[in-house]
N, C-alpha and C positions, 0 to 999 in steps of 0.2 A: 676030654675028647680031642683026638688028634685031628689037625687040619692039614690039608694038602693044597699046594699051588703048583700048576703045570706038572702034576704027577709027583712032586717032591714034598716030603714032610716039612712042615714049618715049625721051627723051634719056638719055645715059649717067649724068648726075647723078641723074635721077629713078629710073633703074634701081637705082642704088646705094642710094638711100633706101628703095626698096621692098624690096630684098633684106635691108637692115638690119632693117626692121620685121618681115619674115617670120622672120628669125633670132630676134629677141627674142620674138615670139609663140610660136614653136616651143619656145623655152627655158622660157617660162612654163607652157605646156601640159604639158611634160615634168615640171616640178617640182611640178605640181598647184596652181599659183598661180591659174589661171583654169580655169573649167569652163563648159560651155554647158548651159543648161536646155532643157527640151522645147520651149519657145517659140522657141529659137534665140538668146536674149539671153545675154550673157556676164556671169557673176557671179563674185565672189571665192570660190575653193574653200574657204578657211578660214572664211568667214562663212556659207556656204550649207550647211544641214543636210538639208533636204528636206521638213519638215513643212508648208511653205507649200502643198503640193499636197493637203492634207487636205480642203479644200472640194471639190476636183475628185473625190476618192475618194467622199465622201459623196454628191455629186451623181450620180455614175455608179451607185452602189448604190441610191439612191432611185429613179432612173429605171428601173432594172432591176426593182425590186420593184413599182413602181407606187404609186398613191395611192388613198385611199378618202375619199369625202365623202358625207354623208347630209344631205339637205335635207327638212324638213317644211313643208308648206303648209297653213295653217289659214284658213278663211273660209267665208262662205255660198256657196251655189250661185249661179252666174250672175255672179260678180265677175271672171271671166277668169283664174282660177288656172292652169288647164291651158294656156290660150293663152300666158300669160306664161312658164311653164316651157318650152314649146316654143320661144318666142322667145329665151329666155336661152341655151339649149344647142343651138339650131338642129336640133332633133330633133322627131319626132312621136311622143310617148309615149302618146297617147290615141286611137289610130286606131279601136278597136272599142268605145269607151265608149258606153253607153246612158244617155240622159238620162231620169230618171224623170218621170212626169207629176205634176200637182198633188196628186191623190188619194193617190199613193204617198208624197209628201213629208210629208204631215200626220202620219203615224205612223212615219216613217222615223227610225231612230236613227243616231247617229254611228258610223261604222266606219273601219277603217284599210286602205288599199290601198298595197301596196308594189311599186314598179317599179325594177328594177336594170338598168343597161346599162353597157357599156364604151365610153368615148370616148377617142380617141387624137388628139393634135395635136402635130406635129413630134417624134414619137418618145416623147412623154410620155403615159402611159396613166393614166386616172382611172376608177375604178369608182364610178359615180354611182348613188346610191339616192334615189329620190323617195318620200316618205311623204305620201300624200294622205289627207284626212279627209272623204270625201263624207258628206253628211247633217248636217254641223255647222250649227247654227242654223236648220235647216229645219223642225223639229218645233214644235208649239204650245208645249210645255213644254221649254225649253232649259236647265233648271236644272242637269242633270248632264252637259252636253255636254263639259265640260272633263275628265271622268274618263277617257274613252277616250284622250285625248292624253297626259295625265300618266301613266296606267298604262303606256302603250307606252314612253314615255321611261324610266321607272323599270325596266321589264322589261329593256330593253337594257342599262342600267347594271348590273342584277343579273346578267345573263348574262355580261357582260364581267368583272365581279368574280369570278364563279365560274370562268370560264376562266383568269383571271389567277392565281387561287389554286390551280389544278390542276397536274398534272405536265407536260402538253404545252403549254408556253407559247410555243413558237416559231411555231405556226400559228394564233394568235388572230386571229379576224376581227372587225374593229371595225365594229359596226352602231349605235354610239351616234349620237344625233341631234346634229349639229354646228351647225345653224342652223334657226330656225323663221321662215318668212315669214308674218307675220300680216296678212291683208288687211282693211283698213278700208273700208267702203262709202263712196262719194262723197256719198251723200245724208246729211243731218243736219249738225249744226254741230260735233260733237265725238264722243268715244268714248261708246258706249252702255253701259248697265249690264252687259249680257252680255259686251261687250268687256273692261270693267274686271275683271270676275270671272275671265274666262279668263286675262288677262294676270297677275293676281295669283297664279294657280295655276301659271303656267308660268315666271315670270321668274327663279326661283331654280334652275331645272332645265335651262334651255336658253338659247342666245343668241337673243334676239328681235330681228328686224328688221321694223319697221313699214312697210307699203306701202299707199298710198292707191290703190285700184283704179279703173280707168276714169277717169283724170284728164282725159281729153279732153271729159268732160261738164261740166267746171267751167271758169270763166274764171280768168285768172292771179291776180286779186285774191281770188277764192274759194278757190283752192288755198292761197295764203299764209295766209289767215284760218283755214282748216281745220288747216293745219300748226301754227300757233300754239296753237290750242285743244287739239289733241292733246297737244302738248308740255306745256301747262299741266296737263292731266288727269294725265299721267304723273308730273309733279312733285308734284302735290297728293296723289295716292294712293300715292306712294313706290314706283313700279314701276320696276324696273331693266331697261332695254333694253340691247342691245349697244353698248358704248362703244368708239370708235375709239382705238387706242393712240397715244400721243404720238410724233411723228416724232423720229428721232435727229438730233443736232446736225450730223452729217456728211452728211445727206441733201441732195440738190441742191434748188434753189429751185423747180424745176418740180414735183417730187414733193410738196413742202410745199404748194404752191398747189393741187395736185390734192386733197390731203388736206383742206385747208380747205373746198374746194368740196363734197366728199363729206359732211363734217360738217354743213355748212350746208343740205344737201338733205334731212336726216332730218326727218320720215318721207318716203320716196321716193314721189312722185306719178308713177305709171307708166301706160303704154299698151302693150298687147300686140296682136299680129296674126299670123295665119298666112297672110295674103294677100300675094302678091308683086305689086307694082305697078311700072309703068315711068313714071318722071317725069324729064323733061329728059334722056332718053337713058340713064338708069341705073335699075337695078332696086332696089327698096327694099321692106322690110316696112312696110306702112302700112294706113290705113283711108281709104276713099273717102267723102267727104261732098259734098253739093251745092255747098257753098261752097269746097271744096278738099280737099287730102289731108293727113292727119296722118302724119308720118314717125316711126316708132317710135324710131329711133336718132338723131333730131334733138334735141339738148339744149334747144332752144328750145320744143319741143313737150311733152317729158316728161323725167323723171329715169331713164328706162329704161337708158340707156347708163351712167349713174353707178352704178345698182344692179348691173349686170352687171360693171362694173369692180371694184366693191367686193367682191362675192362671189367672183368667179373670179380676177381679175388681181392684186389687191393684198392682200386680207384673208382668203383661204381658209385659209391656214395659221394665222393668228391665231385664227380661229374654232375651229379644231381644238385649238389650244393652250389657249384659254380653257375649252373643254369638258373637256379633260384635267386642267388645273391647278386649275380652280375648281369647276365643276358636278359632275364625276365625283369629285373629291376630297372634296367635301361629302357626297356619297352614300356614298363609301367609308368616311369617318370615322364616319358614322352606323351603318353596318353593323358596323364594328369595335367601336364603343361598345356596340351591342346585344349582340354576341357576348360582350364582356367583362362586361356586366351580367348576362347569363344565367349565365356561369361563376361570378360572385360569388354569385348567388342559389343556385346548386346547392351551392357550397361552404358557404354559411351554413346551408342546409337540412341538409347532411350533419353539420356541427358541432352544430347544434341537436338532431339526432336521435341523436347518439352517446350522451349520458347516458341517454336513454330506452332505447336498446338495451342499455346496461350494466345498467340497472335490471331489464330483462326477464331478462337472463341470471342475475343474482343471485337473482331470484325463482324462476326455474326450478331453480336449484341448491338453494335452501332447500326447495322442494317435493319435489325428489328425495330430499334427506336425510330429510325427514319420512316419506316413503313407505318408505324403507329402515328407518327406526326402527320404524314401525308393523308392517312385515313381520317384523322380528326379534322384536318383542313378541308377535306372533301365533304365531310358532314356539315361543317360550318357553311361551306359554299352552297350546298344543296338547300340548307335552311334559309340562307339569304335569297336564293332564287325563288323559293316558295313565298317568302314575304313580299318580294317584288311583284310576283304574279298576283298575290292577293290585293296589294295596293292598287295595281293597274285596273283590276276588275271593279273595285270600289269607286274609283274615279269615273269609270265608264258608266256605272249605274247612276251616279249623281248627275251626270250630264244629261242622261235620258229623262230624268225626273224634271229637270229645269225646263226642258223643251215642252 
């Protein structure tokens, strides 16, 4: 019987070679020398255990559980914070926002607005929480504007610490702030005193990412100069902003180049827009000016695409890890230290009060003994008085008889 392979006749010699190979493979499979993996590749059975699939197991479990990310935005009104957030996540989170007039802003205090939404992309779900701080920097006296932000961050740390120390630890919801986008106004030549004070209060509690707002109002040279001045202010006042982790040695050159570009772009000079324009036959998010169009996602126009890449694509997990391992651990250590300090103070107070309590008990015992002694002496005195009365009556009776 003639055999064919890919439409061609197989000669007898080739058929014998193929049958010999099939026989050997069948023998190896029978003896367990060769096994096939889920990907279809053949590996040696005696060398393959199976734990190489652990990353796939972790991936499936993580995707099923979903991810959480909390982003805080801080900056004055009118810097385009809401527009930038909408551009970052391609959502409209502020449809019904009411913009206060000037008279309301004079006495307006900083508040916290929380918006949570579910975003899904290619089967991966992220519960995104945006913490906005309307009113920051709007009042005449901005001395205490930082308190609302720091109090909120610490409150979330405290709530997580309480839940972590409780009995039901399986359903803990992570509302800790993982990243803070701090918006620097494009006017001015460096950070203002209010900016420095705010950053000093925040930098040890949250990952700070600096953003120069409305960068399309500056020329390229002005942007570079402002970036240098901001970095000098940060260094001079010892403010710690988020630092990019070093690339692993096994990373490819393309990723290393991208990482170098991201580091060189700090602080990010960004432009945001909710307007969809059509330019050269394609739709873009941009801003229309008399002299042309600013493309939000064009790297030559702004650092927007780099900021989105950093926060979402490349460093979101690292932002969460730094929050867990550094900022939250510092807060947790302080809480445990305070609890230990209170326990030591209570123990010392108890030890110091023990001799006093002993003295009180000894005094009470002595007073009780004295009272008992006085009572016995009073009884003896009463008995003696009764005897004296009886003796006096007997003598009187005897004198009457004699008469």
